[in-house]
KOLFI-734680 format. One record per atom (N, C-alpha, C): y, x, z. Coordinates in Angstrom, 2 decimals, padded with zeros to 5 digits. Example, Ala and Ser with C-alpha at 12.3 -4.5 7.8 and 13.67 -1.06 7.14 Angstrom:
2
+---------+---------+---------+
!       Y !       X !       Z !
+---------+---------+---------+
! -005.69 !  013.19 !  007.80 !
! -004.50 !  012.30 !  007.80 !
! -003.30 !  013.20 !  007.80 !
! -002.25 !  012.85 !  007.08 !
! -001.06 !  013.67 !  007.14 !
!  000.03 !  012.90 !  007.87 !
+---------+---------+---------+
This chain:
97
+---------+---------+---------+
!       Y !       X !       Z !
+---------+---------+---------+
! -000.05 ! -007.96 ! -015.06 !
!  000.21 ! -007.28 ! -013.82 !
!  001.69 ! -006.96 ! -013.75 !
!  002.24 ! -007.00 ! -012.56 !
!  003.66 ! -006.72 ! -012.40 !
!  003.92 ! -005.22 ! -012.41 !
!  005.20 ! -004.84 ! -012.64 !
!  005.58 ! -003.45 ! -012.57 !
!  005.32 ! -002.86 ! -011.20 !
!  005.51 ! -003.68 ! -010.15 !
!  005.26 ! -003.24 ! -008.78 !
!  003.80 ! -002.88 ! -008.60 !
!  002.90 ! -003.70 ! -009.14 !
!  001.47 ! -003.43 ! -009.05 !
!  001.11 ! -002.11 ! -009.74 !
!  001.73 ! -001.86 ! -010.89 !
!  001.47 ! -000.59 ! -011.60 !
!  001.95 !  000.59 ! -010.80 !
!  003.18 !  000.48 ! -010.20 !
!  003.70 !  001.60 ! -009.43 !
!  002.89 !  001.82 ! -008.16 !
!  002.38 !  000.72 ! -007.55 !
!  001.53 !  000.84 ! -006.38 !
!  000.25 !  001.63 ! -006.71 !
! -000.34 !  001.33 ! -007.84 !
! -001.55 !  002.02 ! -008.26 !
! -001.27 !  003.48 ! -008.53 !
! -000.16 !  003.76 ! -009.17 !
!  000.17 !  005.15 ! -009.50 !
!  000.35 !  005.95 ! -008.21 !
!  000.93 !  005.36 ! -007.18 !
!  001.17 !  006.04 ! -005.94 !
! -000.16 !  006.31 ! -005.22 !
! -001.15 !  005.49 ! -005.46 !
! -002.43 !  005.67 ! -004.80 !
! -003.28 !  006.76 ! -005.49 !
! -002.75 !  007.40 ! -006.47 !
! -003.47 !  008.55 ! -007.04 !
! -003.96 !  008.33 ! -008.46 !
! -003.36 !  007.44 ! -009.21 !
! -003.72 !  007.33 ! -010.62 !
! -003.99 !  005.87 ! -010.98 !
! -004.13 !  005.65 ! -012.27 !
! -004.38 !  004.32 ! -012.78 !
! -005.76 !  003.85 ! -012.35 !
! -005.80 !  002.63 ! -011.86 !
! -007.08 !  001.99 ! -011.48 !
! -007.16 !  000.76 ! -012.36 !
! -008.10 !  000.72 ! -013.25 !
! -008.23 ! -000.41 ! -014.16 !
! -008.86 ! -001.59 ! -013.42 !
! -008.26 ! -002.79 ! -013.57 !
! -008.85 ! -003.96 ! -012.94 !
! -010.18 ! -004.33 ! -013.61 !
! -011.07 ! -005.00 ! -012.88 !
! -012.32 ! -005.43 ! -013.49 !
! -012.01 ! -006.56 ! -014.47 !
! -012.99 ! -006.89 ! -015.33 !
! -012.79 ! -008.07 ! -016.22 !
! -012.44 ! -009.28 ! -015.36 !
! -011.82 ! -010.23 ! -015.94 !
! -011.38 ! -011.46 ! -015.25 !
! -012.35 ! -011.86 ! -014.14 !
! -011.91 ! -011.70 ! -012.91 !
! -012.78 ! -012.01 ! -011.74 !
! -012.72 ! -013.48 ! -011.43 !
! -013.75 ! -014.01 ! -010.78 !
! -013.75 ! -015.44 ! -010.41 !
! -012.63 ! -015.79 ! -009.45 !
! -012.16 ! -017.03 ! -009.48 !
! -011.13 ! -017.48 ! -008.56 !
! -011.58 ! -017.24 ! -007.12 !
! -010.69 ! -016.76 ! -006.29 !
! -011.03 ! -016.51 ! -004.91 !
! -011.44 ! -015.07 ! -004.61 !
! -011.64 ! -014.29 ! -005.69 !
! -012.02 ! -012.88 ! -005.51 !
! -010.82 ! -012.09 ! -005.02 !
! -011.06 ! -011.26 ! -004.02 !
! -010.02 ! -010.36 ! -003.55 !
! -010.56 ! -008.93 ! -003.69 !
! -009.75 ! -008.06 ! -004.26 !
! -010.12 ! -006.68 ! -004.49 !
! -009.19 ! -005.79 ! -003.66 !
! -009.67 ! -004.68 ! -003.14 !
! -008.85 ! -003.79 ! -002.36 !
! -008.91 ! -002.37 ! -002.93 !
! -007.73 ! -001.73 ! -003.07 !
! -007.64 ! -000.36 ! -003.49 !
! -007.07 !  000.42 ! -002.28 !
! -007.72 !  001.51 ! -001.90 !
! -007.28 !  002.29 ! -000.75 !
! -007.11 !  003.73 ! -001.15 !
! -006.08 !  004.34 ! -000.59 !
! -005.83 !  005.77 ! -000.80 !
! -005.32 !  006.37 !  000.49 !
! -005.55 !  007.67 !  000.66 !
! -005.05 !  008.33 !  001.85 !
! -004.63 !  009.75 !  001.48 !
! -003.71 !  010.29 !  002.28 !
! -003.27 !  011.65 !  002.06 !
! -002.68 !  012.21 !  003.35 !
! -002.79 !  013.51 !  003.53 !
! -002.12 !  014.18 !  004.62 !
! -000.82 !  014.74 !  004.05 !
!  000.27 !  014.58 !  004.82 !
!  001.56 !  015.07 !  004.34 !
!  002.42 !  015.50 !  005.53 !
!  003.47 !  016.25 !  005.22 !
!  004.43 !  016.64 !  006.24 !
!  005.25 !  015.43 !  006.68 !
!  005.63 !  015.41 !  007.94 !
!  006.53 !  014.37 !  008.44 !
!  007.88 !  014.59 !  007.77 !
!  008.51 !  013.49 !  007.30 !
!  009.81 !  013.65 !  006.63 !
!  010.96 !  013.59 !  007.67 !
!  012.16 !  013.89 !  007.24 !
!  013.32 !  013.94 !  008.15 !
!  013.56 !  012.63 !  008.88 !
!  013.44 !  011.49 !  008.15 !
!  013.72 !  010.18 !  008.76 !
!  012.68 !  009.87 !  009.81 !
!  011.41 !  010.14 !  009.53 !
!  010.35 !  009.89 !  010.53 !
!  010.54 !  010.77 !  011.74 !
!  010.91 !  012.03 !  011.53 !
!  011.12 !  012.93 !  012.67 !
!  012.25 !  012.40 !  013.55 !
!  013.30 !  011.92 !  012.93 !
!  014.44 !  011.35 !  013.69 !
!  014.01 !  010.07 !  014.41 !
!  013.34 !  009.15 !  013.71 !
!  012.97 !  007.86 !  014.28 !
!  011.97 !  008.00 !  015.44 !
!  011.04 !  008.93 !  015.33 !
!  009.97 !  009.04 !  016.34 !
!  010.14 !  010.23 !  017.27 !
!  011.20 !  011.01 !  017.10 !
!  011.46 !  012.13 !  018.00 !
!  010.40 !  013.22 !  017.90 !
!  009.97 !  013.50 !  016.67 !
!  008.94 !  014.53 !  016.46 !
!  009.49 !  015.58 !  015.51 !
!  008.76 !  016.66 !  015.32 !
!  009.14 !  017.75 !  014.45 !
!  008.70 !  017.51 !  013.02 !
!  009.52 !  017.99 !  012.08 !
!  009.14 !  017.92 !  010.67 !
!  008.03 !  018.92 !  010.36 !
!  007.69 !  019.77 !  011.31 !
!  006.58 !  020.74 !  011.09 !
!  005.20 !  020.06 !  011.25 !
!  005.19 !  018.83 !  011.74 !
!  003.93 !  018.13 !  011.95 !
!  003.40 !  017.54 !  010.65 !
!  002.10 !  017.37 !  010.63 !
!  001.42 !  016.72 !  009.51 !
!  001.00 !  015.33 !  009.97 !
!  001.12 !  014.34 !  009.10 !
!  000.67 !  012.99 !  009.44 !
! -000.33 !  012.54 !  008.38 !
! -001.10 !  011.49 !  008.70 !
! -002.05 !  010.91 !  007.77 !
! -001.49 !  009.58 !  007.31 !
! -001.39 !  009.41 !  006.00 !
! -000.88 !  008.16 !  005.44 !
! -002.01 !  007.45 !  004.71 !
! -002.26 !  006.20 !  005.08 !
! -003.32 !  005.39 !  004.48 !
! -002.66 !  004.16 !  003.85 !
! -002.93 !  003.92 !  002.59 !
! -002.33 !  002.82 !  001.88 !
! -003.43 !  001.90 !  001.37 !
! -003.26 !  000.59 !  001.59 !
! -004.22 ! -000.41 !  001.12 !
! -003.45 ! -001.49 !  000.37 !
! -003.99 ! -001.83 ! -000.81 !
! -003.42 ! -002.91 ! -001.60 !
! -004.49 ! -003.91 ! -001.92 !
! -004.27 ! -005.18 ! -001.59 !
! -005.21 ! -006.26 ! -001.82 !
! -004.72 ! -007.07 ! -003.02 !
! -005.61 ! -007.26 ! -003.99 !
! -005.29 ! -007.99 ! -005.22 !
! -006.14 ! -009.28 ! -005.29 !
! -005.56 ! -010.34 ! -005.88 !
! -006.35 ! -011.53 ! -006.12 !
! -007.02 ! -011.46 ! -007.50 !
! -007.69 ! -012.53 ! -007.93 !
! -008.42 ! -012.54 ! -009.17 !
! -007.52 ! -012.38 ! -010.40 !
! -006.21 ! -012.71 ! -010.25 !
! -005.28 ! -012.53 ! -011.37 !
! -004.57 ! -011.20 ! -011.33 !
! -005.04 ! -010.29 ! -010.46 !
! -004.50 ! -008.94 ! -010.32 !
! -003.09 ! -008.93 ! -009.74 !
! -002.71 ! -009.96 ! -009.01 !
! -001.44 ! -009.99 ! -008.30 !
! -001.63 ! -009.42 ! -006.90 !
! -000.61 ! -008.76 ! -006.36 !
! -000.71 ! -008.18 ! -005.02 !
! -000.61 ! -009.29 ! -003.97 !
! -001.61 ! -009.34 ! -003.12 !
! -001.62 ! -010.29 ! -002.00 !
! -001.03 ! -009.66 ! -000.73 !
! -001.34 ! -008.37 ! -000.54 !
! -000.82 ! -007.65 !  000.62 !
! -000.79 ! -006.17 !  000.34 !
!  000.23 ! -005.51 !  000.82 !
!  000.37 ! -004.07 !  000.65 !
!  000.63 ! -003.50 !  002.05 !
! -000.28 ! -002.65 !  002.55 !
! -000.18 ! -002.10 !  003.89 !
! -000.16 ! -000.57 !  003.82 !
!  000.79 !  000.01 !  004.53 !
!  000.87 !  001.45 !  004.67 !
!  000.77 !  001.78 !  006.16 !
! -000.17 !  002.62 !  006.55 !
! -000.30 !  003.05 !  007.92 !
! -000.10 !  004.56 !  007.94 !
!  000.84 !  004.99 !  008.77 !
!  001.09 !  006.41 !  008.94 !
!  000.70 !  006.77 !  010.36 !
! -000.22 !  007.70 !  010.53 !
! -000.68 !  008.11 !  011.85 !
! -000.06 !  009.44 !  012.25 !
!  000.82 !  009.39 !  013.23 !
!  001.47 !  010.59 !  013.76 !
!  000.66 !  011.08 !  014.95 !
! -000.46 !  011.76 !  014.70 !
! -001.31 !  012.33 !  015.75 !
! -001.70 !  011.29 !  016.81 !
! -002.35 !  010.24 !  016.34 !
! -002.90 !  009.25 !  017.26 !
! -001.98 !  008.06 !  017.54 !
! -000.78 !  008.06 !  016.93 !
!  000.15 !  006.94 !  017.13 !
!  000.41 !  006.30 !  015.77 !
! -000.42 !  005.30 !  015.36 !
! -000.24 !  004.72 !  014.05 !
!  001.00 !  003.85 !  013.95 !
!  001.66 !  003.90 !  012.80 !
!  002.81 !  003.07 !  012.50 !
!  002.50 !  002.32 !  011.21 !
!  002.51 !  000.99 !  011.29 !
!  002.08 !  000.18 !  010.16 !
!  003.21 ! -000.63 !  009.55 !
!  003.33 ! -000.63 !  008.22 !
!  004.25 ! -001.53 !  007.52 !
!  003.40 ! -002.38 !  006.58 !
!  003.77 ! -003.67 !  006.48 !
!  003.04 ! -004.58 !  005.60 !
!  004.03 ! -005.33 !  004.73 !
!  003.60 ! -005.57 !  003.52 !
!  004.39 ! -006.39 !  002.60 !
!  003.48 ! -007.51 !  002.15 !
!  003.84 ! -008.76 !  002.50 !
!  003.06 ! -009.92 !  002.10 !
!  003.99 ! -010.81 !  001.29 !
!  003.58 ! -011.23 !  000.09 !
!  004.46 ! -012.09 ! -000.72 !
!  004.76 ! -013.40 !  000.01 !
!  005.98 ! -013.90 ! -000.18 !
!  006.38 ! -015.17 !  000.42 !
!  005.73 ! -016.30 ! -000.39 !
!  005.64 ! -017.51 !  000.19 !
!  005.12 ! -018.64 ! -000.59 !
!  005.89 ! -018.85 ! -001.88 !
!  007.19 ! -018.62 ! -001.86 !
!  008.03 ! -018.79 ! -003.09 !
!  007.61 ! -017.79 ! -004.15 !
!  007.35 ! -016.52 ! -003.74 !
!  006.93 ! -015.51 ! -004.69 !
!  005.57 ! -015.85 ! -005.29 !
!  004.66 ! -016.35 ! -004.44 !
!  003.35 ! -016.74 ! -004.94 !
!  003.44 ! -017.90 ! -005.93 !
!  004.36 ! -018.85 ! -005.67 !
!  004.54 ! -020.01 ! -006.53 !
!  005.10 ! -019.62 ! -007.91 !
!  005.85 ! -018.51 ! -007.96 !
!  006.49 ! -018.06 ! -009.23 !
!  005.55 ! -017.23 ! -010.09 !
!  004.36 ! -016.92 ! -009.61 !
!  003.45 ! -016.08 ! -010.38 !
!  003.07 ! -016.79 ! -011.68 !
!  002.92 ! -016.01 ! -012.72 !
!  002.54 ! -016.56 ! -014.04 !
!  001.06 ! -016.67 ! -014.18 !
+---------+---------+---------+
């Protein structure tokens, strides 16, 4: 597993042990959510107050080799979701060990 995968799991609330070697084609998803205060950059970008609370939902999809296929973070500012996604490029997938 990559260092990025380990840090992603830690951010989701603790170590999540992968299952024993999964069959080829298996996709696993780890999801975490938390309520937090809006940070200064978000307040500036979206024209809202830092006194507001937002909901952050994080999803990480892993393949059978425990490599990250997609990492999605959705932050909901009171009904206005903002989504960021990280999908590995074909070159990154080709370099996997």
